[in-house]
N, C-alpha and C positions, 0 to 999 in steps of 0.2 A: 864426616861430609859425605853425601849421596847425590849424584847426578840424577836429578828427575827427570831432565829433556836437556837434549844438547843436540845443537843447528850451528850452521856457522856462523850465524846472526844471531841468535838465540840460546841462552841456557837460563834451566832454573835449577837452584841446590838447596839441597835442605842441610841444614848445619846445627848440630848437635853440640849442646853445651855454651852456646854463644846469645846475645840477647843485643836489645836494639842500639845499644851502644857501638858496638863495632860495626854493625851493620847498617848504622845512620851513618857513622864515619867512612865507611865505603862507598855506601849510595852518593854521600856528596862529593868523593873523590870521582866516582864514575861520571857525575854529571859535569864535570869541569871537563869531560873528555868530549870535544866535539863530535865525535864517530858514535856517543851513545846515544839512543833516541829513549829508552826506558831503562830505569833504574829503579826496583823498588821489593820493598820485603814487607815479610807479613808473618804473624804467627796465626794458624789457628783459632785457638783458645789461649787465652792470657796465662793459665797455668799450666797447661799439658801441652806437649807438643813441642816441635822443633820449629826454628825460624827458618823461614824459605828467603831466597833470594831470586830475584827474575833481573836478568840482564838482556836489553837486546839492541842491537847496534844498528846504525842508517849504512854504514861504510866499514869494513874491515871487518876480521874476525873478532869475535865477542871473546875470545881467549885472552886474546891480546891487549883488548881494552880493560878485561878483568884483572892483567897482571899490572898494567898500568897503574890502576886504581889502587891495587894493594902496594905497589912501590910508594905511589904517594901518601897513604896512610903511615907506611914505615917511616917514611922521610920527615914527615910532621912529628910523627912520635920522637925520634931520634932529635930532633931540632928543641922540640919542647923539653927534653931529657936533658940535655945540654944547657940551655937558658937555664933549667932550673937548678942545676947543679952550679952553674957560676954564679946563682944568687946567694950561696952561701959559704 
């Protein structure tokens, strides 16, 4: 992971080895946060290069918003795993 831009209310990351699946879940979790103004991801070319994630907050530190979103994704994944395990 490489930080392309970092300010108190905005961060842009280049994330190697990830695809739309993780970043889509992360973007959705970011938009659940009232402090988040922008959460988007993109890839310059469909087959080349790495994914980029942009997050901007209205209020509060962008790092804290990103940490909260990561925690939400992890919590949802754990909850799914537990439900799946209990189904068999």
